[in-house]
Backbone atoms as SQL, in Angstrom:
CREATE TABLE atoms (id INTEGER PRIMARY KEY, chain TEXT, resi INTEGER, resn TEXT, atom TEXT, x REAL, y REAL, z REAL);
INSERT INTO atoms VALUES
  (1, 'A', 1, 'MET', 'N', 93.641, 109.430, 103.533),
  (2, 'A', 1, 'MET', 'CA', 93.463, 108.074, 102.859),
  (3, 'A', 1, 'MET', 'C', 93.000, 107.837, 101.814),
  (4, 'A', 2, 'LYS', 'N', 93.814, 107.099, 100.825),
  (5, 'A', 2, 'LYS', 'CA', 93.493, 106.809, 99.382),
  (6, 'A', 2, 'LYS', 'C', 93.129, 105.317, 99.177),
  (7, 'A', 3, 'ILE', 'N', 92.005, 105.144, 98.091),
  (8, 'A', 3, 'ILE', 'CA', 91.942, 104.093, 97.864),
  (9, 'A', 3, 'ILE', 'C', 92.675, 103.335, 96.527),
  (10, 'A', 4, 'THR', 'N', 93.353, 102.242, 96.313),
  (11, 'A', 4, 'THR', 'CA', 93.822, 101.783, 94.931),
  (12, 'A', 4, 'THR', 'C', 92.801, 100.416, 94.559),
  (13, 'A', 5, 'ILE', 'N', 92.571, 99.960, 93.461),
  (14, 'A', 5, 'ILE', 'CA', 91.877, 98.991, 93.209),
  (15, 'A', 5, 'ILE', 'C', 92.591, 97.754, 92.107),
  (16, 'A', 6, 'ASP', 'N', 93.006, 96.931, 92.312),
  (17, 'A', 6, 'ASP', 'CA', 94.116, 96.241, 91.318),
  (18, 'A', 6, 'ASP', 'C', 92.844, 95.675, 90.300),
  (19, 'A', 7, 'SER', 'N', 92.832, 96.105, 89.242),
  (20, 'A', 7, 'SER', 'CA', 91.429, 95.845, 88.436),
  (21, 'A', 7, 'SER', 'C', 91.892, 94.282, 87.997),
  (22, 'A', 8, 'SER', 'N', 93.501, 93.906, 87.795),
  (23, 'A', 8, 'SER', 'CA', 93.344, 92.237, 87.317),
  (24, 'A', 8, 'SER', 'C', 92.895, 91.378, 88.462),
  (25, 'A', 9, 'LEU', 'N', 92.976, 91.974, 89.736),
  (26, 'A', 9, 'LEU', 'CA', 92.548, 90.819, 90.593),
  (27, 'A', 9, 'LEU', 'C', 90.899, 90.947, 91.030),
  (28, 'A', 10, 'CYS', 'N', 90.029, 92.241, 91.052),
  (29, 'A', 10, 'CYS', 'CA', 88.860, 92.512, 90.880),
  (30, 'A', 10, 'CYS', 'C', 88.293, 91.131, 89.864),
  (31, 'A', 11, 'SER', 'N', 87.440, 90.511, 90.898),
  (32, 'A', 11, 'SER', 'CA', 86.251, 89.461, 89.814),
  (33, 'A', 11, 'SER', 'C', 85.236, 90.110, 90.115),
  (34, 'A', 12, 'GLY', 'N', 84.590, 91.037, 90.551),
  (35, 'A', 12, 'GLY', 'CA', 83.192, 91.507, 90.263),
  (36, 'A', 12, 'GLY', 'C', 81.946, 90.989, 91.391),
  (37, 'A', 13, 'HIS', 'N', 82.726, 90.546, 92.112),
  (38, 'A', 13, 'HIS', 'CA', 81.867, 90.080, 93.767),
  (39, 'A', 13, 'HIS', 'C', 80.796, 91.090, 94.330),
  (40, 'A', 14, 'ALA', 'N', 81.339, 92.600, 94.094),
  (41, 'A', 14, 'ALA', 'CA', 80.656, 93.352, 94.620),
  (42, 'A', 14, 'ALA', 'C', 80.464, 93.293, 96.330),
  (43, 'A', 15, 'ARG', 'N', 81.438, 92.949, 96.655),
  (44, 'A', 15, 'ARG', 'CA', 81.394, 92.553, 98.654),
  (45, 'A', 15, 'ARG', 'C', 81.751, 94.271, 98.857),
  (46, 'A', 16, 'CYS', 'N', 82.538, 94.438, 98.183),
  (47, 'A', 16, 'CYS', 'CA', 83.141, 96.170, 99.027),
  (48, 'A', 16, 'CYS', 'C', 82.084, 96.899, 98.713),
  (49, 'A', 17, 'ALA', 'N', 81.277, 97.065, 97.488),
  (50, 'A', 17, 'ALA', 'CA', 79.963, 97.783, 97.211),
  (51, 'A', 17, 'ALA', 'C', 78.934, 97.572, 98.276),
  (52, 'A', 18, 'ALA', 'N', 78.599, 96.438, 98.480),
  (53, 'A', 18, 'ALA', 'CA', 77.444, 96.238, 99.006),
  (54, 'A', 18, 'ALA', 'C', 78.328, 96.189, 101.078),
  (55, 'A', 19, 'ALA', 'N', 79.625, 96.264, 101.587),
  (56, 'A', 19, 'ALA', 'CA', 79.754, 96.526, 102.859),
  (57, 'A', 19, 'ALA', 'C', 80.192, 98.366, 102.550),
  (58, 'A', 20, 'ALA', 'N', 80.610, 98.857, 101.995),
  (59, 'A', 20, 'ALA', 'CA', 80.414, 100.110, 101.686),
  (60, 'A', 20, 'ALA', 'C', 79.791, 100.560, 100.695),
  (61, 'A', 21, 'PRO', 'N', 78.711, 101.086, 100.475),
  (62, 'A', 21, 'PRO', 'CA', 78.229, 101.764, 98.987),
  (63, 'A', 21, 'PRO', 'C', 78.801, 102.941, 99.078),
  (64, 'A', 22, 'GLU', 'N', 78.689, 103.591, 100.322),
  (65, 'A', 22, 'GLU', 'CA', 79.066, 105.021, 100.518),
  (66, 'A', 22, 'GLU', 'C', 80.647, 105.564, 99.582),
  (67, 'A', 23, 'VAL', 'N', 81.406, 104.174, 99.401),
  (68, 'A', 23, 'VAL', 'CA', 82.837, 104.344, 99.097),
  (69, 'A', 23, 'VAL', 'C', 83.166, 104.003, 97.512),
  (70, 'A', 24, 'PHE', 'N', 82.386, 102.718, 97.748),
  (71, 'A', 24, 'PHE', 'CA', 82.700, 101.896, 96.750),
  (72, 'A', 24, 'PHE', 'C', 81.578, 101.895, 95.548),
  (73, 'A', 25, 'ARG', 'N', 81.785, 102.336, 94.522),
  (74, 'A', 25, 'ARG', 'CA', 80.751, 102.154, 92.807),
  (75, 'A', 25, 'ARG', 'C', 81.085, 101.279, 91.842),
  (76, 'A', 26, 'LEU', 'N', 79.843, 100.679, 91.401),
  (77, 'A', 26, 'LEU', 'CA', 80.497, 99.764, 90.525),
  (78, 'A', 26, 'LEU', 'C', 80.372, 99.975, 88.955),
  (79, 'A', 27, 'ASP', 'N', 80.922, 99.595, 88.227),
  (80, 'A', 27, 'ASP', 'CA', 81.217, 100.105, 86.965),
  (81, 'A', 27, 'ASP', 'C', 79.822, 99.459, 86.313),
  (82, 'A', 28, 'ASP', 'N', 79.621, 99.344, 84.881),
  (83, 'A', 28, 'ASP', 'CA', 78.968, 98.965, 83.948),
  (84, 'A', 28, 'ASP', 'C', 78.462, 97.388, 83.952),
  (85, 'A', 29, 'ASP', 'N', 79.730, 96.720, 84.347),
  (86, 'A', 29, 'ASP', 'CA', 80.076, 95.689, 84.260),
  (87, 'A', 29, 'ASP', 'C', 80.045, 94.700, 85.514),
  (88, 'A', 30, 'GLY', 'N', 80.079, 95.736, 86.452),
  (89, 'A', 30, 'GLY', 'CA', 79.845, 94.835, 87.999),
  (90, 'A', 30, 'GLY', 'C', 81.204, 94.945, 88.652),
  (91, 'A', 31, 'TYR', 'N', 82.161, 95.692, 87.983),
  (92, 'A', 31, 'TYR', 'CA', 83.673, 95.712, 88.900),
  (93, 'A', 31, 'TYR', 'C', 83.702, 97.007, 89.822),
  (94, 'A', 32, 'ALA', 'N', 84.641, 96.481, 90.717),
  (95, 'A', 32, 'ALA', 'CA', 84.338, 97.703, 91.937),
  (96, 'A', 32, 'ALA', 'C', 85.379, 99.055, 91.147),
  (97, 'A', 33, 'LEU', 'N', 84.739, 100.336, 91.494),
  (98, 'A', 33, 'LEU', 'CA', 85.433, 101.503, 91.330),
  (99, 'A', 33, 'LEU', 'C', 85.963, 101.939, 92.521),
  (100, 'A', 34, 'PRO', 'N', 86.851, 102.629, 92.686),
  (101, 'A', 34, 'PRO', 'CA', 87.253, 103.222, 94.093),
  (102, 'A', 34, 'PRO', 'C', 86.888, 104.941, 94.422),
  (103, 'A', 35, 'TYR', 'N', 86.771, 105.173, 95.437),
  (104, 'A', 35, 'TYR', 'CA', 86.249, 106.292, 95.761),
  (105, 'A', 35, 'TYR', 'C', 87.141, 107.332, 95.103),
  (106, 'A', 36, 'ASP', 'N', 86.633, 108.248, 94.331),
  (107, 'A', 36, 'ASP', 'CA', 87.353, 109.441, 93.624),
  (108, 'A', 36, 'ASP', 'C', 88.023, 110.454, 94.500),
  (109, 'A', 37, 'GLY', 'N', 89.548, 110.165, 94.527),
  (110, 'A', 37, 'GLY', 'CA', 89.936, 111.605, 95.233),
  (111, 'A', 37, 'GLY', 'C', 90.632, 111.066, 96.893),
  (112, 'A', 38, 'GLU', 'N', 90.973, 111.550, 97.994),
  (113, 'A', 38, 'GLU', 'CA', 91.197, 111.471, 99.453),
  (114, 'A', 38, 'GLU', 'C', 89.994, 110.763, 100.218),
  (115, 'A', 39, 'VAL', 'N', 89.613, 110.146, 100.626),
  (116, 'A', 39, 'VAL', 'CA', 88.410, 109.323, 101.345),
  (117, 'A', 39, 'VAL', 'C', 88.329, 110.335, 102.879),
  (118, 'A', 40, 'PRO', 'N', 87.523, 110.710, 102.957),
  (119, 'A', 40, 'PRO', 'CA', 86.906, 112.154, 104.030),
  (120, 'A', 40, 'PRO', 'C', 86.958, 111.155, 105.529),
  (121, 'A', 41, 'PRO', 'N', 87.282, 111.488, 107.083),
  (122, 'A', 41, 'PRO', 'CA', 87.451, 110.778, 107.936),
  (123, 'A', 41, 'PRO', 'C', 86.241, 110.100, 108.304),
  (124, 'A', 42, 'GLU', 'N', 84.883, 110.442, 107.726),
  (125, 'A', 42, 'GLU', 'CA', 83.650, 110.030, 108.209),
  (126, 'A', 42, 'GLU', 'C', 83.716, 108.582, 107.734),
  (127, 'A', 43, 'LEU', 'N', 84.263, 108.720, 106.428),
  (128, 'A', 43, 'LEU', 'CA', 84.063, 107.212, 105.692),
  (129, 'A', 43, 'LEU', 'C', 85.554, 106.784, 105.203),
  (130, 'A', 44, 'GLN', 'N', 86.266, 106.637, 106.192),
  (131, 'A', 44, 'GLN', 'CA', 87.527, 105.558, 106.392),
  (132, 'A', 44, 'GLN', 'C', 87.223, 104.553, 107.327),
  (133, 'A', 45, 'GLN', 'N', 86.458, 104.550, 108.054),
  (134, 'A', 45, 'GLN', 'CA', 85.805, 102.796, 109.182),
  (135, 'A', 45, 'GLN', 'C', 85.281, 102.115, 107.582),
  (136, 'A', 46, 'ALA', 'N', 84.303, 102.711, 106.293),
  (137, 'A', 46, 'ALA', 'CA', 83.332, 101.948, 105.430),
  (138, 'A', 46, 'ALA', 'C', 84.839, 101.432, 104.540),
  (139, 'A', 47, 'ALA', 'N', 85.528, 102.580, 104.479),
  (140, 'A', 47, 'ALA', 'CA', 86.893, 102.091, 103.014),
  (141, 'A', 47, 'ALA', 'C', 87.529, 100.887, 103.633),
  (142, 'A', 48, 'ARG', 'N', 87.975, 100.723, 105.129),
  (143, 'A', 48, 'ARG', 'CA', 88.138, 99.828, 105.348),
  (144, 'A', 48, 'ARG', 'C', 87.311, 98.162, 105.493),
  (145, 'A', 49, 'ASP', 'N', 86.248, 98.898, 105.944),
  (146, 'A', 49, 'ASP', 'CA', 85.299, 97.375, 105.274),
  (147, 'A', 49, 'ASP', 'C', 85.483, 96.877, 104.127),
  (148, 'A', 50, 'GLY', 'N', 85.086, 97.852, 103.255),
  (149, 'A', 50, 'GLY', 'CA', 85.191, 97.326, 101.877),
  (150, 'A', 50, 'GLY', 'C', 86.430, 96.470, 101.510),
  (151, 'A', 51, 'GLU', 'N', 87.647, 96.828, 101.940),
  (152, 'A', 51, 'GLU', 'CA', 88.892, 96.343, 101.651),
  (153, 'A', 51, 'GLU', 'C', 89.031, 95.022, 102.251),
  (154, 'A', 52, 'LEU', 'N', 88.047, 95.064, 103.428),
  (155, 'A', 52, 'LEU', 'CA', 88.902, 93.158, 104.038),
  (156, 'A', 52, 'LEU', 'C', 87.580, 92.606, 103.418),
  (157, 'A', 53, 'ALA', 'N', 86.117, 92.889, 102.649),
  (158, 'A', 53, 'ALA', 'CA', 85.201, 92.193, 102.318),
  (159, 'A', 53, 'ALA', 'C', 85.695, 92.000, 100.869),
  (160, 'A', 54, 'CYS', 'N', 86.757, 92.282, 100.313),
  (161, 'A', 54, 'CYS', 'CA', 87.120, 91.728, 98.866),
  (162, 'A', 54, 'CYS', 'C', 88.006, 90.218, 99.320),
  (163, 'A', 55, 'PRO', 'N', 87.116, 89.133, 98.711),
  (164, 'A', 55, 'PRO', 'CA', 88.025, 88.125, 98.438),
  (165, 'A', 55, 'PRO', 'C', 88.971, 88.170, 97.634),
  (166, 'A', 56, 'GLU', 'N', 89.102, 88.705, 96.701),
  (167, 'A', 56, 'GLU', 'CA', 90.211, 88.431, 96.380),
  (168, 'A', 56, 'GLU', 'C', 91.605, 89.966, 96.641),
  (169, 'A', 57, 'ARG', 'N', 91.250, 89.867, 97.624),
  (170, 'A', 57, 'ARG', 'CA', 92.242, 91.511, 98.225),
  (171, 'A', 57, 'ARG', 'C', 92.930, 92.137, 97.118),
  (172, 'A', 58, 'ALA', 'N', 91.749, 92.460, 96.327),
  (173, 'A', 58, 'ALA', 'CA', 91.933, 93.580, 94.831),
  (174, 'A', 58, 'ALA', 'C', 92.086, 94.913, 95.721),
  (175, 'A', 59, 'ILE', 'N', 91.713, 95.731, 97.023),
  (176, 'A', 59, 'ILE', 'CA', 91.542, 96.372, 97.129),
  (177, 'A', 59, 'ILE', 'C', 92.425, 96.833, 98.100),
  (178, 'A', 60, 'THR', 'N', 93.327, 98.317, 98.064),
  (179, 'A', 60, 'THR', 'CA', 94.307, 98.441, 99.085),
  (180, 'A', 60, 'THR', 'C', 94.046, 99.942, 99.698),
  (181, 'A', 61, 'VAL', 'N', 93.801, 100.193, 100.842),
  (182, 'A', 61, 'VAL', 'CA', 93.556, 101.303, 101.635),
  (183, 'A', 61, 'VAL', 'C', 94.773, 101.943, 102.086),
  (184, 'A', 62, 'GLU', 'N', 95.327, 102.804, 101.822),
  (185, 'A', 62, 'GLU', 'CA', 96.568, 103.472, 102.623),
  (186, 'A', 62, 'GLU', 'C', 96.351, 104.801, 102.883),
  (187, 'A', 63, 'GLN', 'N', 96.877, 105.007, 103.989),
  (188, 'A', 63, 'GLN', 'CA', 96.863, 106.129, 105.017),
  (189, 'A', 63, 'GLN', 'C', 97.604, 107.446, 104.239);
């Protein structure tokens, strides 16, 4: 599973990090940074939760 974030859509609401802090980090300006590399099986549901929490739909989680 891989996560991509469209930085042109991200508005810095940080809902992804609130929903899944173990997967999503924020940069110094409060914008989301994706998980580095492949998401391990135990964090895949958290990655989907973070994707769904994004009001801008800037996050894509792919198998």
